[in-house]
C-alpha positions as CSV (number, residue, x, y, z in Angstrom):
1,X,31.0,66.3,175.1
2,X,33.6,63.8,173.8
3,X,32.0,63.7,170.4
4,X,31.9,67.6,170.4
5,X,35.6,67.7,171.3
6,X,36.5,65.3,168.4
7,X,34.5,67.4,165.9
8,X,36.2,70.6,167.0
9,X,39.6,69.0,166.7
10,X,38.8,67.6,163.3
11,X,37.6,71.1,162.2
12,X,40.8,72.7,163.5
13,X,42.9,70.2,161.6
14,X,41.1,70.9,158.3
15,X,41.5,74.7,158.7
16,X,45.2,74.4,159.3
17,X,45.7,71.8,156.5
18,X,43.8,74.0,154.0
19,X,45.7,77.2,155.0
20,X,49.1,75.4,154.6
21,X,48.1,74.0,151.2
22,X,47.1,77.5,150.1
23,X,50.3,79.1,151.2
24,X,52.4,76.4,149.5
25,X,50.6,76.6,146.2
26,X,52.5,78.2,143.3
27,X,49.3,79.3,141.6
28,X,47.3,82.4,142.5
29,X,43.8,82.0,144.0
30,X,41.4,80.7,141.4
31,X,39.0,83.6,142.1
32,X,39.5,87.4,141.7
33,X,40.1,89.2,144.9
34,X,37.0,91.4,144.3
35,X,34.6,92.2,141.5
36,X,36.8,95.0,140.2
37,X,39.2,92.5,138.8
38,X,39.0,90.4,135.6
39,X,40.9,87.1,135.2
40,X,42.7,85.3,132.4
41,X,44.0,81.7,132.4
42,X,47.7,81.7,131.5
43,X,49.3,78.3,131.3
44,X,46.9,76.9,134.0
45,X,47.3,79.8,136.4
46,X,44.5,82.3,136.9
47,X,46.0,85.8,136.6
48,X,44.2,89.0,137.5
49,X,44.0,92.5,136.1
50,X,42.0,95.6,136.1
51,X,40.9,97.2,132.8
52,X,39.7,100.7,131.9
53,X,38.0,101.5,128.7
54,X,36.6,105.0,128.1
55,X,33.1,105.4,126.8
56,X,32.8,105.5,123.1
57,X,36.5,104.5,122.6
58,X,37.3,104.4,118.9
59,X,38.4,101.3,117.1
60,X,42.2,100.8,116.9
61,X,42.8,102.9,120.0
62,X,46.1,102.6,121.9
63,X,46.5,100.4,124.9
64,X,48.7,101.3,127.9
65,X,49.8,98.9,130.5
66,X,50.6,100.3,134.0
67,X,52.7,97.9,136.2
68,X,52.8,98.4,140.0
69,X,55.9,98.1,142.1
70,X,57.2,95.3,144.4
71,X,54.8,94.6,147.3
72,X,52.1,96.7,145.6
73,X,49.0,95.7,143.7
74,X,46.8,96.8,140.7
75,X,44.6,99.0,142.9
76,X,47.7,101.2,143.5
77,X,48.4,101.7,139.8
78,X,44.7,102.0,139.0
79,X,44.5,105.0,141.4
80,X,47.6,106.8,139.9
81,X,45.3,108.9,137.6
82,X,45.7,107.6,134.1
83,X,41.9,107.1,133.6
84,X,41.0,110.8,133.2
85,X,43.8,111.2,130.7
86,X,42.5,108.1,128.8
87,X,39.1,109.6,128.7
88,X,40.4,112.8,127.0
89,X,43.1,111.2,124.8
90,X,41.2,108.1,123.8
91,X,43.1,105.0,124.9
92,X,42.5,102.0,127.0
93,X,44.4,101.1,130.2
94,X,45.3,97.7,131.7
95,X,46.5,97.4,135.3
96,X,47.8,93.8,135.7
97,X,48.2,92.2,139.1
98,X,51.6,90.7,139.9
99,X,51.9,87.2,141.4
100,X,53.7,86.1,144.5
101,X,57.5,85.5,144.5
102,X,59.2,82.8,146.6
103,X,58.6,84.9,149.8
104,X,54.9,85.5,149.0
105,X,55.4,89.1,147.9
106,X,53.7,90.5,144.8
107,X,56.2,91.1,142.1
108,X,57.1,91.0,138.4
109,X,59.7,88.5,137.3
110,X,62.0,90.8,135.3
111,X,64.7,88.1,134.9
112,X,65.0,87.8,138.7
113,X,65.8,84.7,140.7
114,X,63.2,85.2,143.4
115,X,60.6,83.2,141.4
116,X,60.0,81.2,138.3
117,X,56.9,83.1,137.1
118,X,56.7,83.7,133.4
119,X,55.5,87.3,133.4
120,X,56.9,88.0,129.9
121,X,54.5,85.4,128.6
122,X,51.6,86.4,130.8
123,X,51.8,90.1,130.0
124,X,52.2,89.5,126.3
125,X,49.3,87.1,126.1
126,X,47.1,89.5,128.1
127,X,48.0,92.3,125.7
128,X,47.1,90.2,122.7
129,X,43.8,89.1,124.3
130,X,42.8,92.8,125.0
131,X,43.8,93.9,121.5
132,X,41.5,91.3,120.0
133,X,38.7,91.6,122.6
134,X,38.4,95.4,122.4
135,X,39.7,96.0,118.9
136,X,42.8,97.9,120.1
137,X,45.8,98.8,118.0
138,X,48.6,96.1,118.2
139,X,51.1,98.7,116.9
140,X,50.3,101.1,119.7
141,X,50.5,99.0,122.8
142,X,52.8,100.4,125.4
143,X,53.9,99.7,129.0
144,X,55.1,101.8,131.9
145,X,55.7,100.9,135.5
146,X,57.0,102.0,138.9
147,X,60.1,100.4,140.5
148,X,59.8,96.7,139.9
149,X,57.2,97.6,137.2
150,X,59.9,99.7,135.6
151,X,62.3,96.7,135.7
152,X,59.6,94.6,134.0
153,X,59.0,97.3,131.4
154,X,62.7,97.1,130.4
155,X,62.5,93.3,130.2
156,X,59.5,93.5,128.0
157,X,61.3,96.0,125.7
158,X,64.1,93.5,125.3
159,X,62.1,90.2,125.1
160,X,58.6,91.2,123.9
161,X,59.3,94.2,121.7
162,X,57.0,92.7,119.1
163,X,54.1,93.3,121.5
164,X,55.1,96.4,123.5
165,X,56.1,99.2,121.2
166,X,57.5,101.7,123.7
167,X,58.2,101.8,127.4
168,X,58.3,104.3,130.3
169,X,60.0,103.0,133.5
170,X,59.8,105.2,136.6
171,X,62.3,104.6,139.4
172,X,63.1,101.2,137.9
173,X,66.2,100.0,135.9
174,X,67.3,97.0,133.9
175,X,67.8,93.9,136.1
176,X,71.2,92.2,136.1
177,X,69.9,89.5,133.8
178,X,68.3,91.8,131.4
179,X,71.4,94.0,131.2
180,X,73.7,91.0,130.7
181,X,71.5,89.9,127.8
182,X,71.0,93.3,126.2
183,X,72.6,92.2,123.0
184,X,69.3,90.6,122.1
185,X,67.4,94.0,122.4
186,X,65.9,95.7,119.4
187,X,65.2,99.5,118.9
188,X,62.3,100.5,121.2
189,X,61.5,104.1,122.3
190,X,62.2,104.6,126.0
191,X,61.2,107.3,128.5
192,X,63.0,107.0,131.9
193,X,62.1,109.0,135.0
194,X,64.3,108.8,138.1
195,X,65.0,110.7,141.3
196,X,68.6,111.4,142.2
197,X,67.9,110.7,145.9
198,X,66.4,107.3,145.2
199,X,67.9,104.9,147.8
200,X,65.7,101.9,146.9
201,X,66.8,101.8,143.2
202,X,69.9,104.1,143.2
203,X,70.4,106.1,140.1
204,X,74.2,105.4,140.2
205,X,73.8,101.7,139.6
206,X,74.9,100.6,143.1
207,X,71.8,98.4,143.7
208,X,72.6,95.1,145.3
209,X,72.8,92.1,143.0
210,X,70.9,89.9,145.6
211,X,67.8,88.4,144.1
212,X,69.0,89.4,140.6
213,X,68.0,93.0,141.0
214,X,71.3,94.8,140.6
215,X,74.0,94.4,137.9
216,X,73.1,97.1,135.5
217,X,75.3,100.3,135.5
218,X,74.2,103.8,136.3
219,X,71.0,105.1,134.6
220,X,73.0,107.5,132.5
221,X,74.8,104.4,130.9
222,X,71.4,102.6,130.4
223,X,70.1,105.7,128.6
224,X,73.2,105.8,126.5
225,X,72.7,102.2,125.5
226,X,69.1,102.7,124.4
227,X,70.0,106.0,122.6
228,X,72.7,104.2,120.6
229,X,70.5,101.2,119.9
230,X,67.8,103.5,118.6
231,X,70.5,105.4,116.6
232,X,69.5,108.8,118.0
233,X,71.4,111.6,116.3
234,X,70.7,114.6,118.5
235,X,70.3,115.5,122.2
236,X,68.1,118.4,123.4
237,X,68.3,119.5,127.1
238,X,65.4,121.3,128.9
239,X,64.9,122.6,132.4
240,X,61.4,121.4,133.2
241,X,61.3,122.8,136.7
242,X,63.6,123.9,139.5
243,X,64.3,120.2,140.2
244,X,63.8,118.4,136.9
245,X,66.1,118.3,133.9
246,X,65.0,116.5,130.7
247,X,67.3,115.0,128.1
248,X,65.7,114.3,124.7
249,X,67.6,111.9,122.4
250,X,65.9,112.5,119.1
251,X,66.1,111.6,115.3
252,X,66.4,107.9,115.9
253,X,65.6,104.9,113.7
254,X,61.9,105.0,112.6
255,X,61.5,108.3,114.5
256,X,62.3,106.6,117.8
257,X,63.3,108.8,120.8
258,X,64.8,108.2,124.2
259,X,63.8,110.7,126.9
260,X,65.4,110.9,130.3
261,X,63.9,113.0,133.2
262,X,66.4,113.4,136.1
263,X,64.9,114.8,139.3
264,X,66.8,116.5,142.1
265,X,65.5,116.2,145.7
266,X,63.4,113.3,144.7
267,X,63.4,109.8,146.2
268,X,61.6,106.5,145.4
269,X,58.3,108.0,144.5
270,X,56.0,108.5,141.5
271,X,56.4,112.1,140.4
272,X,53.3,114.3,140.8
273,X,52.0,112.1,143.7
274,X,51.3,113.9,147.0
275,X,52.4,117.3,145.6
276,X,56.1,116.5,145.5
277,X,58.8,119.0,144.4
278,X,59.5,117.4,141.0
279,X,57.4,119.9,139.1
280,X,56.1,117.3,136.7
281,X,53.1,114.9,136.5
282,X,54.6,111.6,135.4
283,X,51.2,110.4,134.0
284,X,51.0,113.4,131.5
285,X,54.7,113.1,130.6
286,X,54.3,109.4,129.9
287,X,51.3,109.9,127.6
288,X,53.0,112.8,125.9
289,X,55.8,110.4,125.1
290,X,53.6,107.4,124.0
291,X,51.2,109.4,121.8
292,X,54.1,110.1,119.4
293,X,54.0,106.4,118.4
């Protein structure tokens, strides 16, 4: 009995030790969470992603990245509904998985101070790998994202514009760091979709600076910055639905445009999900924007 007790105690110690070591590790688990995920080794860390390639996809097809929000995962973005559009329009879709921040929460490091993860490098390298592996067009690789994924899309536009040629943030703005360093940005087409009742990422620029999230001005000012950077010459306004107004900044450098969809009676939610009152399907709007480039 004494030997049995010692064995059980030793086993319990090993379980606790391994669990603590795993929680304290800065690297993701070395194996994918399930067989739906693929992996890539970036700077010694195993990063995960889901990838969708329509049957009979033509050579030099576009590639769209879809970035999930804070606390979410690639399964969430995979189920948004881009794949049926990809089947018809002929593009590939990548759904990367964010890593854990200092509090163990899935995130994208868009110039935030909640982690030291190099997501600019990871996402850029993943895009280059997929372009080469599946013969995709390096000049038509785009990124969109929800909330924190929208923040990350803006950061990629500023710091990886050579890889990601257009962006479409939804309910996500420029982080404080990205806004402060906007002088380094180059002309990139931008589509921004935002609800006026969003309390998580307020449209008026009042988001807290804690964690490095806030610091950028109201979305109208962000759009003005990108419109001027892209040297847009005209603005067209359209009432898309009872709740959604669209502002199209057109005739920019190299044909670049900046679109802004402002939605009344809409909170922190992907438009078109769960039959909301926005009157738009964000997936279709995003591809309509990307396909111009």
